[in-house]
C-alpha positions, 0 to 999 in steps of 0.5 A, spaced: 239 657 528 236 650 524 238 652 518 245 650 521 244 644 522 244 641 515 251 639 516 251 639 508 249 646 507 255 648 513 259 644 509 257 648 501 260 653 505 267 652 506 271 655 502 268 662 502 266 668 504 261 665 509 265 663 514 270 665 518 276 662 518 279 661 525 286 662 526 290 658 532 296 662 535 302 660 538 303 658 545 304 663 551 310 661 553 315 654 549 313 648 550 318 642 549 315 639 541 313 632 544 308 636 549 306 639 543 305 633 539 303 627 544 301 633 550 293 636 551 292 643 552 289 645 559 287 651 556 283 653 551 282 660 550 277 663 544 277 670 542 270 673 537 271 679 534 265 682 531 262 688 527 256 691 531 252 692 525 246 694 529 243 694 536 241 686 535 247 684 530 253 681 530 258 679 525 264 676 526 270 678 522 276 675 525 276 668 531 284 667 535 284 659 538 289 659 544 291 652 546 296 653 552 298 649 558 300 642 555 301 636 559 303 629 558 296 626 561 297 619 566 291 617 563 290 617 555 282 618 555 283 625 559 282 630 554 279 635 559 281 642 559 278 650 561 275 654 554 274 661 556 270 665 550 271 672 550 267 677 545 270 683 542 268 688 538 273 692 533 273 699 532 271 703 526 278 703 523 280 696 525 273 694 521 276 699 515 283 695 515 280 688 514 275 690 509 268 689 514 264 694 510 262 693 503 265 695 496 261 702 498 264 705 503 271 703 500 269 706 493 266 713 496 274 713 502 278 712 496 275 716 492 275 723 498 282 720 498 283 721 492 280 729 492 284 730 499 291 729 496 288 732 489 287 738 493 293 738 497 298 738 490 294 744 488 295 747 495 302 746 494 303 748 488 299 756 488 304 755 494 310 756 490 307 760 485 305 765 489 312 766 492 315 764 487 321 770 485 322 768 477 318 774 473 315 768 468 314 763 472 311 757 467 304 755 467 301 749 470 299 745 464 294 740 466 292 736 460 300 734 459 301 732 466 294 728 466 297 725 459 304 723 462 301 720 468 295 717 466 296 713 459 303 711 461 301 707 468 294 705 464 298 701 458 303 698 463 296 695 467 294 692 460 301 689 458 302 686 464 296 684 465 295 679 458 301 675 460 298 674 466 290 672 465 294 667 459 299 664 465 292 663 470 289 661 464 292 655 464 294 654 470 286 653 471 287 649 465 292 643 468 290 644 475 283 644 475 282 641 469 277 645 466 274 641 460 278 644 454 274 639 448 267 639 450 264 636 443 268 630 445 267 630 452 273 630 455 279 633 457 285 635 453 292 635 457 288 630 462 287 624 456 295 626 454 298 627 460 294 624 466 291 627 472 294 632 475 289 633 481 290 626 483 290 625 491 289 620 496 281 622 498 276 619 496 271 620 491 266 623 496 271 628 499 269 633 494 271 639 499 279 636 500 279 636 493 278 643 492 283 645 498 288 640 493 287 644 487 287 650 490 293 649 493 297 646 487 294 653 483 297 657 489 304 654 488 304 654 481 303 662 480 307 663 485 313 659 482 310 662 475 310 668 478 
């Protein structure tokens, strides 16, 4: 546990997959807005859901926090609460749906799904081929079928990605301030239009600045999309 005592090392994990975001759930019963804004929750429940990778190793997948029993304390310094911590293991299917396995598992899984779909289609075609009443049933033109069902979707995907990637690059330049003029050591957009990443955070709060830049980028992508 000594490596996690280094605060700078811990901050470096922010906005990465190495940390698991804790989700705060709504209270079990509705409370008045004044209680939620000024009150203190007297009951706090922390649920840790994990992936049992080995008999001695667990990997946390999901963290849920529940705040309940709000009340406004008579003493402003009274912030006491009861904390309960619960551990639970996800099933294999739940882990699969949460993409907790390595990419090889999903590659094999989707490959097997594709094989099953193809096998089902072959059985479906063979069933109709054997029971047809036509004297000269049409042949199964596999090459023509592959040509019609493969090339057009791939072409459409490529035509869709070209403008999307161009817009992503433009938004990345605007909001994350990529230096597009490294020869003179300045950003052309910043020079002409000002700094699009201006915020109220200090110069040392790089993590907050990153959150702001990513949020603006995501909003811009949603608006353009």
